[in-house]
C-alpha positions in Angstrom: 55.0 18.7 -37.3 53.0 17.4 -40.1 52.7 18.5 -43.7 49.4 18.4 -45.6 49.4 17.3 -49.2 46.2 17.7 -51.3 46.6 15.6 -54.5 44.4 15.7 -57.6 44.7 13.6 -60.7 46.6 16.3 -62.6 48.4 18.4 -60.0 49.6 18.6 -56.4 49.0 21.3 -53.8 51.7 21.4 -51.2 51.6 22.9 -47.8 54.0 24.5 -45.4 53.2 24.8 -41.7 53.4 27.2 -38.8 53.0 25.8 -35.3 51.5 27.8 -32.4 53.0 27.7 -29.9 56.4 27.4 -31.5 59.0 24.8 -30.5 62.5 24.9 -31.9 62.7 27.6 -34.5 65.3 29.2 -36.7 67.4 31.6 -34.6 69.4 33.4 -37.3 68.5 35.3 -40.4 69.6 32.7 -42.9 67.6 29.9 -41.2 64.6 32.3 -40.7 64.6 33.0 -44.5 64.5 29.3 -45.1 61.8 28.8 -42.5 59.7 31.6 -44.1 60.0 29.9 -47.5 58.5 26.7 -46.0 55.7 28.6 -44.4 57.0 28.7 -40.8 57.5 32.1 -39.2 58.2 32.3 -35.5 57.9 35.6 -33.6 61.7 35.8 -33.4 62.1 35.2 -37.1 59.3 37.7 -37.9 61.3 40.3 -36.0 64.6 39.4 -37.7 63.0 39.6 -41.1 61.2 42.9 -40.5 57.7 41.3 -40.5 56.8 42.6 -37.1 56.0 40.4 -34.1 52.5 39.1 -34.6 50.3 38.2 -31.7 49.7 34.5 -31.7 46.1 35.0 -30.8 45.7 37.1 -34.0 47.3 34.4 -36.2 50.4 34.5 -38.3 51.8 37.5 -40.3 50.9 38.1 -43.9 52.9 35.7 -46.1 52.1 37.5 -49.3 49.7 34.7 -50.4 46.2 35.1 -51.8 43.2 35.3 -49.5 40.9 32.4 -50.2 37.2 33.3 -50.6 34.5 31.5 -48.6 32.4 30.0 -51.4 31.4 26.6 -50.1 28.9 25.7 -47.4 29.4 22.5 -45.4 26.9 19.8 -46.3 26.1 17.5 -43.4 27.2 13.9 -43.7 24.3 11.3 -43.6 22.6 11.1 -40.3 24.1 7.7 -39.6 27.6 9.3 -39.5 26.7 12.9 -38.6 25.2 11.8 -35.3 28.5 10.3 -34.2 31.0 12.3 -32.2 34.3 11.7 -30.5 34.3 13.2 -27.0 31.9 15.8 -28.2 33.7 16.7 -31.5 31.7 16.2 -34.6 32.1 16.7 -38.4 31.1 20.2 -39.6 31.5 21.8 -36.2 33.0 25.3 -36.3 36.5 25.8 -35.3 35.4 28.0 -32.4 33.2 25.2 -31.0 35.9 22.6 -31.6 38.4 24.8 -29.6 35.9 25.0 -26.7 35.2 21.3 -26.7 38.9 20.4 -26.7 39.7 23.0 -24.1 37.1 21.6 -21.8 38.2 18.0 -22.4 42.0 18.5 -22.2 41.8 21.3 -19.6 44.0 23.4 -21.7 43.9 25.4 -25.0 44.5 23.2 -28.0 47.7 23.8 -30.0 47.0 25.4 -33.5 49.0 24.5 -36.6 48.8 27.0 -39.4 49.4 26.0 -43.0 49.4 27.4 -46.6 48.6 25.7 -49.9 50.5 26.2 -53.1 50.6 24.8 -56.6 52.4 25.2 -60.0 50.3 26.6 -62.8 51.4 28.1 -66.1 54.9 28.5 -64.7 53.7 30.4 -61.7 53.6 29.1 -58.0 50.7 30.9 -56.3 50.2 30.3 -52.6 47.5 31.0 -50.1 47.6 33.0 -46.9 48.4 30.9 -43.8 45.2 29.6 -42.2 44.5 27.4 -39.1 44.6 23.7 -40.2 45.1 21.4 -37.2 44.0 21.6 -33.6 45.7 19.2 -31.1 45.5 18.6 -27.4 46.4 15.9 -24.9 45.0 14.7 -21.6 47.5 12.3 -20.2 47.8 9.6 -22.8 44.6 10.6 -24.5 45.5 12.4 -27.7 43.1 14.5 -29.9 43.7 15.9 -33.3 41.2 17.8 -35.5 41.5 18.9 -39.1 40.1 22.3 -39.9 39.0 23.2 -43.4 40.6 26.1 -45.5 38.7 29.4 -45.7 36.9 28.3 -48.9 34.5 26.4 -46.5 34.9 28.7 -43.6 36.7 27.0 -40.8 34.9 23.7 -40.0 35.9 20.3 -38.7 36.5 17.8 -41.6 38.4 15.1 -39.6 38.7 13.9 -36.0 41.4 11.6 -34.6 41.6 10.2 -31.1 44.4 7.8 -29.8 44.3 6.6 -26.2 47.0 4.5 -24.7 46.7 2.5 -21.4 49.4 1.1 -19.1 49.3 -2.7 -18.8 48.5 -2.5 -15.1 45.7 0.0 -15.5 43.9 -0.9 -18.7 40.2 -1.4 -19.5 38.7 -4.8 -20.0 37.9 -5.4 -23.7 34.4 -6.8 -23.1 33.3 -3.7 -21.2 34.9 -1.3 -23.7 33.5 -3.2 -26.7 30.0 -3.0 -25.2 30.3 0.8 -24.8 31.6 1.2 -28.3 29.0 -1.1 -29.9 26.3 0.8 -28.2 27.5 4.3 -29.0 28.6 3.7 -32.6 26.4 0.8 -33.7 29.3 -1.5 -34.5 29.9 -5.1 -33.5 33.6 -5.4 -32.8 35.0 -9.0 -33.0 36.7 -10.4 -29.9 40.5 -10.9 -29.8 41.8 -14.3 -30.7 45.1 -16.2 -30.2 46.0 -15.3 -33.8 44.7 -11.7 -33.8 45.4 -9.2 -31.0 43.4 -6.4 -32.5 39.8 -5.7 -33.3 38.8 -3.3 -36.0 35.8 -2.0 -37.8 35.0 0.8 -40.3 31.5 2.2 -41.0 31.2 3.9 -44.5 28.2 6.1 -45.4 27.2 6.9 -48.9 25.1 9.9 -50.0 21.8 8.1 -49.4 22.8 7.3 -45.8 23.4 3.6 -46.4 26.1 2.2 -44.1 28.5 -0.5 -45.1 30.7 -2.0 -42.3 33.9 -3.9 -42.9 36.0 -5.7 -40.2 39.1 -3.6 -40.7 40.4 -0.1 -40.2 40.3 2.4 -43.1 43.4 3.6 -44.9 41.5 6.0 -47.2 43.1 9.1 -48.6 40.4 11.6 -49.3 41.7 12.6 -52.7 42.8 9.2 -54.0 39.9 7.0 -55.3 42.3 4.1 -55.5 42.2 3.8 -51.7 38.4 3.7 -51.5 36.9 0.5 -50.1 33.2 1.1 -50.8 31.9 2.8 -54.0 30.2 6.1 -53.3 31.4 6.6 -49.8 31.4 10.1 -48.6 32.2 9.8 -44.9 33.4 7.1 -42.5 34.2 6.2 -38.9 37.0 3.7 -38.2 37.8 2.1 -34.9 40.7 0.0 -33.9 41.5 -1.6 -30.5 44.7 -3.5 -29.5 45.1 -5.9 -26.6 47.7 -5.9 -23.9 50.6 -8.1 -24.8 50.1 -11.3 -22.9 46.7 -10.3 -21.6 44.1 -10.4 -24.4 41.3 -9.6 -21.9 42.5 -6.0 -21.6 43.1 -3.1 -24.0 46.4 -1.4 -24.6 45.1 1.3 -26.9 42.2 2.5 -28.9 42.1 4.6 -32.1 39.1 6.4 -33.6 38.9 8.4 -36.8 36.0 10.3 -38.2 36.4 11.9 -41.7 34.3 13.7 -44.3 35.6 12.7 -47.7 33.1 14.7 -49.7 34.0 17.9 -48.0 37.7 17.4 -48.5 37.2 16.7 -52.2 35.0 19.7 -52.7 37.5 21.9 -50.8 40.4 20.6 -53.0 38.6 21.5 -56.2 37.7 25.0 -55.0 41.2 25.8 -53.7 42.7 24.7 -57.1 40.0 26.9 -58.9 40.8 30.0 -56.8 44.6 29.6 -57.1 44.3 29.2 -60.9 42.0 32.2 -61.1 44.6 34.3 -59.3 47.3 33.4 -61.8 45.0 33.9 -64.8 43.9 37.3 -63.5 47.5 38.4 -63.0 48.6 37.2 -66.5 45.6 38.8 -68.2 46.4 42.2 -66.7 50.1 41.9 -67.2 51.5 44.7 -69.3 55.2 44.3 -68.6 57.4 45.0 -71.6 61.2 44.6 -71.6 63.4 47.4 -72.7 64.8 46.8 -76.2 
C-alpha cells in the first residue's frame, strides 16, 4: 500500500489509506483501533468497532472527517499533452470512465485505494472523509495505476502510470517498439548503446502548449518546485525503456507516466483552504467555558 503526501512550503498534508479489496487486516480490537487511526478500516474491523459493515461498492464508512466541497473544474492540459493517452486512459477523465477502461483492458475490476488527508492548524488536526484515490489493475506483467483527484475537483484522473515487463525469451524488439512509441507520442527515443542499456525521454508542456523534450525520465514531485526541470511546466509525459541483459536488441520493460502538475497544485491549495476553514469555523463558534 502506498501513502500519499501533499506538501506545501509551509505545511504538510498526510494521508491514511483503505484498500479495496482488503488484504491482511487487523483481526482484534486493539489492532483495529490502530488501523482506524491510520485511515484503514476493514469490514471485520468496522464490525468490531461498531461502525457497521459497509458495502465495498458503496465506499468506506464515515470516518468523522469533513466532506470536501467540489469547487474546482478540471482545466485541460495543452493539446500536445491532452491528446496523449495510455491504453485509452487520459488526464481529466472521470473516475467512472477510467474504471471502465481499466476493466476492459485488464479483464477485471480495478482495485480501489481510499485515502484521507489531514493537517495541523492552530493546534487542531482536521481530516477529510475517505475518498477514492488510486485505481490499479494488472494484465499479466502489464501494470496500470491511476491517481484520482480529491472531491474538490470531482473525481478525475490526474496521473497515469504503466509498467510492462517482458521475459527475455519473449520480448519485443527495441527498433519496432521505438517506432510505435515515436509515432504515437511524437518523441525520438535514442537507441541503446554499449554504455547505456536504457532509453528515456520526457515531454513537458507549458500553459501555452510549448513542448520541451529532454532525453531523461522525469523525477518531478508536483508540489516541489525544486524538482522542476523546465520553467512553467504544467503537465508531462515520461517514457523509459530498458534492454534485456545481454541482448540490447530487445526490451525487458517499459514505463510510461502522464501527470497533470497544475491540477495537483490547484487541488492541494484548495484542500488546505477547506481544512483551514473547517477549523476556523469551529473555533469561531466555540463557546466552551470550563467550570471554575
